[in-house]
C-alpha positions, 0 to 999 in steps of 0.5 A: 912894540920893539922898544918896549920889548928891547926895554924888557929884555934888557931887565931878563938877567942871564948869566951869559958872558956875551951879554957884557961888552968890552966896556962893562955895559950889561944887555942881557937879552936884547940880542934875542929882540933886535937880531944878531946884526944890529945886536952886533952893531950896538954892543961890538959883541961878535955873533959867534960869542953868541950863537952857541947859547941859542942851541939847547944844551944836553942834559949832562956834560958829555965831558965828563967820563970815568977819568974825571976827577971828583973835583973836576966832575962837581965843577963841570956839572956846576958849570953845565947845570947854570948853562941848562938853567940860563937857556931855560931862562931864554926860553921863557922870556921868549914864551913870555914875550909871545903870549904878551904880544898874542894877547895884545893883538888882534888875531889878524895879526 
C-alpha cells in the first residue's frame, strides 16, 4: 500500500519549492507519505524546508498593511492565495487517500 501511495503522491503536483531537489527532480507530495526522515534521505531536502507548509496558512497575508503599495499588495496577495490553494490541495490529497484506504480495508484495520 505504501508503494502505491507513493506512486499517487508523485503525481499530486503542487507548487511548493521544496518538492524539487537540487538536481531538479520533482517529488510532489511524497514527503507526506514516507515521513520526514525518509523523505530527507531520498531527496536531500531538509525537513526545515517543508515544515512550514504543513501548517494551515492564514486566509490573508498579515504582512499587508496601510503602508503597502498597490503593486506589492497585489503581488503579496497572489503569492499568499497560491500558498492557501496548495495547502488545500495537500489536505484534499490526505482526505482522498484516507478514504481510499478506508474503502479498501476491513473495518478491523
